[in-house]
C-alpha positions in Angstrom: 35.8 41.0 -47.2 33.2 42.5 -49.6 34.9 43.6 -52.8 34.1 46.8 -54.7 32.0 45.7 -57.7 33.7 48.4 -59.8 37.2 47.2 -58.9 39.6 47.5 -61.9 37.7 50.2 -63.7 38.2 54.0 -63.6 37.8 55.3 -60.1 38.1 51.8 -58.6 38.4 51.8 -54.8 36.9 55.2 -54.4 34.7 55.5 -51.3 31.1 56.9 -51.6 30.8 60.6 -50.9 31.2 61.3 -47.1 28.0 62.3 -45.3 28.0 65.5 -43.4 27.7 65.5 -39.7 24.1 66.9 -39.9 23.2 63.9 -42.1 24.5 61.5 -39.5 22.7 63.2 -36.7 19.4 63.4 -38.6 19.6 59.7 -39.3 20.2 59.0 -35.7 17.2 61.0 -34.6 14.9 59.4 -37.2 15.9 55.9 -36.1 15.6 56.7 -32.5 12.1 58.1 -33.0 11.1 55.0 -35.0 12.0 52.7 -32.1 10.5 54.7 -29.2 6.9 54.2 -28.2 4.6 57.1 -29.1 3.5 57.3 -25.4 7.1 57.5 -24.2 7.9 60.1 -26.8 5.0 62.3 -25.8 6.0 62.1 -22.2 9.6 63.0 -23.0 8.5 66.1 -25.0 5.8 67.3 -22.6 7.0 70.2 -20.4 5.7 70.4 -16.8 2.8 72.9 -16.3 4.1 76.4 -15.6 7.7 75.4 -16.4 9.9 78.1 -17.9 12.2 77.8 -20.8 15.0 75.2 -20.5 18.5 76.6 -20.4 20.6 75.4 -23.3 23.1 72.7 -22.5 26.7 73.8 -22.5 28.8 72.8 -25.5 30.8 69.6 -24.7 34.6 69.7 -24.7 36.0 69.1 -28.1 39.0 66.8 -28.3 41.0 65.9 -31.5 39.5 62.4 -32.0 35.9 63.5 -31.7 33.3 64.2 -34.4 32.7 63.1 -38.0 36.1 64.5 -39.0 38.1 63.5 -35.9 41.7 62.2 -36.0 42.5 58.5 -36.0 40.2 55.5 -36.4 36.9 55.3 -34.5 36.5 52.1 -32.4 32.9 51.3 -31.6 32.0 48.5 -29.2 28.5 47.2 -29.3 27.2 45.6 -26.1 25.5 42.2 -26.3 22.3 43.6 -24.9 22.4 46.5 -27.4 22.9 44.1 -30.3 20.0 41.9 -29.1 17.7 43.8 -26.7 16.7 42.3 -23.4 13.6 40.2 -23.8 14.1 39.5 -27.5 14.0 35.9 -28.6 17.4 34.2 -29.2 16.4 33.1 -32.7 17.8 33.8 -36.2 15.1 36.3 -37.3 15.2 38.5 -34.1 19.0 38.6 -34.3 19.0 39.4 -38.0 16.5 42.3 -37.4 18.6 43.7 -34.5 21.8 43.5 -36.5 20.2 45.2 -39.5 19.1 48.0 -37.1 22.6 48.3 -35.7 24.1 48.5 -39.2 21.7 51.3 -40.2 23.0 53.3 -37.3 26.7 52.6 -37.8 26.9 52.9 -41.6 27.0 56.8 -41.6 30.0 56.7 -39.4 31.9 54.5 -41.9 31.4 57.2 -44.6 33.1 59.8 -42.5 35.7 57.9 -40.4 37.8 54.8 -40.5 35.6 52.5 -38.5 36.4 49.4 -36.4 33.5 47.6 -34.8 33.6 45.2 -31.9 30.6 43.4 -30.4 29.5 41.4 -27.4 28.3 37.8 -27.5 26.9 37.1 -24.1 23.3 36.1 -25.2 24.6 34.2 -28.2 27.4 32.3 -26.6 25.1 31.3 -23.8 22.6 29.9 -26.3 25.3 27.9 -28.0 26.4 26.6 -24.6 22.9 25.4 -23.9 22.7 23.7 -27.4 26.1 22.3 -26.8 25.1 20.7 -23.4 22.0 19.2 -25.0 23.9 17.3 -27.7 25.8 14.9 -25.4 26.4 12.2 -28.0 28.5 14.6 -30.1 30.7 15.7 -27.2 30.9 19.2 -25.7 32.8 21.9 -27.4 34.9 24.2 -25.2 34.0 27.9 -24.7 36.8 29.1 -27.0 35.3 27.2 -29.9 31.8 28.6 -29.0 33.4 32.1 -28.9 34.8 31.6 -32.4 31.3 30.4 -33.6 29.6 33.6 -32.3 32.3 35.8 -33.7 31.8 34.2 -37.1 28.0 34.3 -36.9 27.6 37.9 -35.7 30.6 39.1 -37.8 29.0 37.6 -40.9 25.7 39.3 -40.3 27.3 42.7 -39.5 29.5 42.4 -42.6 26.5 41.7 -44.8 24.3 44.4 -43.4 27.0 47.1 -43.4 28.1 46.2 -46.9 24.5 46.6 -48.1 24.4 50.1 -46.8 27.7 51.4 -47.8 27.1 51.5 -51.5 30.0 49.3 -52.5 32.1 50.1 -49.4 34.6 47.5 -48.3 33.9 45.6 -45.1 35.7 42.7 -43.5 34.8 40.4 -40.5 38.0 39.0 -38.9 38.3 36.2 -36.4 40.4 37.5 -33.6 42.5 35.7 -31.0 43.3 37.3 -27.7 46.1 36.2 -25.4 45.2 35.7 -21.7 47.4 34.4 -18.9 46.9 31.0 -17.4 47.6 32.4 -13.9 45.0 35.2 -14.1 43.0 35.3 -10.8 39.8 35.6 -12.8 39.8 31.8 -13.4 38.8 31.4 -9.8 36.2 34.3 -9.7 33.8 34.0 -12.6 32.0 37.3 -13.3 31.0 37.3 -17.0 27.3 36.7 -17.6 26.3 34.7 -20.6 23.1 33.2 -21.9 19.5 34.0 -20.9 18.1 35.1 -17.6 16.6 32.1 -15.7 14.0 32.2 -13.0 15.6 32.4 -9.6 14.0 29.1 -8.5 16.1 27.3 -11.1 19.4 28.1 -9.3 19.8 24.6 -7.9 19.1 23.0 -11.3 21.7 25.2 -12.9 24.2 24.5 -10.1 23.7 20.7 -10.7 25.2 21.3 -14.2 28.3 22.7 -12.6 27.4 26.3 -13.5 27.9 29.3 -11.3 25.1 32.0 -11.5 24.6 35.6 -10.4 21.4 37.7 -9.9 20.3 39.5 -13.0 17.0 41.3 -14.0 15.0 39.5 -11.3 16.4 36.1 -12.1 19.8 34.6 -12.5 22.4 34.2 -15.3 25.3 31.9 -15.7 28.7 33.5 -15.1 32.1 32.3 -16.5 35.7 33.3 -16.1 36.7 36.5 -17.9 40.5 36.9 -17.7 42.3 40.2 -18.7 43.2 40.4 -22.4 46.9 40.9 -22.9 47.5 40.9 -26.6 45.5 40.8 -29.8 47.3 38.4 -32.2 45.7 39.9 -35.3 46.3 43.6 -34.5 48.7 44.1 -37.4 46.0 42.6 -39.8 43.4 45.0 -38.4 45.8 48.0 -38.9 46.5 46.9 -42.5 42.8 46.7 -43.3 41.9 50.1 -41.9 44.9 51.7 -43.6 43.3 50.6 -46.8 39.9 52.1 -45.7 38.3 48.8 -45.0 35.6 48.9 -42.3 36.6 46.1 -39.9 34.4 43.9 -37.6 36.7 42.1 -35.2 37.3 41.0 -31.6 33.7 39.8 -31.3 32.7 38.7 -27.8 36.1 40.0 -26.6 37.9 37.7 -29.1 38.8 34.0 -28.9 40.8 33.5 -25.6 44.1 31.7 -26.0 47.0 30.9 -23.7 50.6 30.0 -24.4 51.0 26.2 -24.9 54.6 26.0 -23.7 55.9 25.2 -27.2 55.8 28.6 -28.9 52.2 28.4 -29.9 48.7 28.9 -28.5 45.8 26.8 -27.3 42.2 27.8 -26.6 41.1 28.7 -23.1 37.7 28.0 -21.4 36.6 31.6 -20.9 34.7 34.6 -22.4 36.9 37.7 -22.5 35.2 41.0 -21.7 34.5 42.8 -24.9 35.1 46.3 -23.4 38.5 45.4 -22.1 39.5 43.9 -25.5 38.1 47.0 -27.2 40.3 49.2 -25.0 43.3 47.1 -26.0 42.4 47.4 -29.7 41.7 51.1 -29.5 45.1 51.9 -27.8 46.9 49.6 -30.2 45.4 51.3 -33.2 45.9 54.8 -31.7 42.2 55.4 -32.1 40.8 58.9 -32.1 37.9 57.9 -29.9 36.5 54.8 -28.1 32.6 54.6 -28.1 31.0 51.9 -25.9 27.4 51.2 -26.8 24.8 49.6 -24.5 21.1 49.6 -23.9 21.0 52.6 -21.4 21.6 56.3 -22.1 24.9 56.5 -20.2 26.6 56.0 -16.8 24.3 56.9 -13.9 25.3 58.5 -10.7 23.2 56.9 -7.9 22.3 54.0 -10.2 19.3 52.1 -8.9 18.0 55.0 -6.7 15.2 57.5 -7.2 17.8 60.3 -7.5 19.8 58.6 -10.3 21.1 60.9 -13.0 23.2 60.4 -16.1 26.7 61.9 -16.0 27.1 64.0 -19.1 30.8 65.1 -19.1 33.0 63.4 -16.5 36.6 62.3 -15.8 38.3 59.0 -14.8 38.7 60.2 -11.3 34.9 60.8 -10.9 33.9 57.6 -12.6 36.1 55.5 -10.4 34.2 56.8 -7.3 30.9 55.1 -8.5 29.7 51.7 -7.5 29.0 50.0 -10.9 28.0 46.4 -11.7 31.1 44.3 -12.4 29.3 42.3 -15.1 28.0 45.2 -17.2 28.7 48.9 -16.7 31.8 48.5 -14.6 34.0 47.2 -17.4 32.7 49.9 -19.8 33.5 52.6 -17.3 37.0 51.2 -16.6 37.7 50.8 -20.3 36.7 54.4 -20.9 38.9 55.6 -18.0 42.0 53.7 -19.1 41.6 54.8 -22.8 41.4 58.5 -21.7 44.3 58.2 -19.4 46.5 56.3 -21.9 45.7 58.5 -24.9 44.5 61.9 -23.7 41.5 61.5 -26.0 37.8 61.1 -25.3 35.6 58.0 -24.7 31.8 57.9 -24.7 29.3 55.5 -23.2 25.7 55.5 -24.2 22.8 54.0 -26.2 23.2 52.4 -29.6 20.4 54.6 -31.0 22.4 57.7 -30.1 25.7 56.7 -31.6 26.0 59.6 -34.0 25.4 62.2 -31.2 27.7 60.2 -28.9 30.6 60.7 -31.3 30.0 64.4 -31.1 29.8 64.3 -27.3 26.2 65.7 -27.4 24.6 62.9 -25.4 25.4 59.9 -23.2 28.4 60.0 -20.9 31.5 61.7 -22.3 34.7 60.8 -20.5 37.6 63.3 -20.8 41.0 63.8 -19.2 41.1 65.0 -15.6 41.2 68.8 -15.4 39.1 69.4 -18.6 36.9 72.5 -18.2 33.2 71.7 -17.7 33.8 68.1 -16.6 32.6 66.8 -13.2 
């Protein structure tokens, strides 16, 4: 936890002035513009020859937990590929730069809402697994230990970068254990991609290591078991922290998977829990006002992978469940959003990290609202 340097004096513990919604949106737009290529930006802004004026987009539905002043804490889940863009090197400097960029986008939310941040760890835990396999004389560490290492590594970096931007705001990164069942069918059907993308002609080499792989981005990636999270052991600690207006980074990489040891305790499990499913469990347990699932694409696409693909703007669980979505990436995000909306009656959003301020307002990305909401498809 990062302590307030003025603690103990007059006004100790006061948070910095809350930004207005317009401040947050302006910051989001400036950062988005900074990371887009000029050529892409020009193309996006150019209107077709002879095109008439564009009709204004309808106002999105407004549910109680949405917006800069919405009810309940805001749970924001950062996908592994949003945290470290595809193609970026898995080295300390690239990860530091990506996390600094992420903190710049998230910090305004922490000045207007109680904020809980979760994050993926697919690229990072895969890298540690490779390093682990290369150090044979030291003995291999199981995946639950590697999950804990990535949670500490990424949590530390997010804590540091968020603290630097919140002007003395309080931030804590919390190691989080997540209970899974030893009889979960996921143990026999690995679906969670971790690590880098390998050339497809390396499939036999990877199989010789005992790894299962799946096609990804023109190559293959290792996949591991991803059982359903059942309980977050540190949920009460997270609730205590946010009740004291601490911004919390927790459940990194879906949390550290543990199973009952038969003696009233817990032992680590060889798996990587899906971060979006754990974020759903966390959001419902905290009675969050909104669940925001960040990735490296603008939203959920209808007709994904086809020439006629389009981003769904405002939709419902019933519609989302009719789509064919990848089980290792967008599928869990869509299902987490659906279940949150159904269990709470509040909104969830799926979209790009750069658009997070506008996503909270429902003005971009895919906004998921209860069935029957006017304007939803």
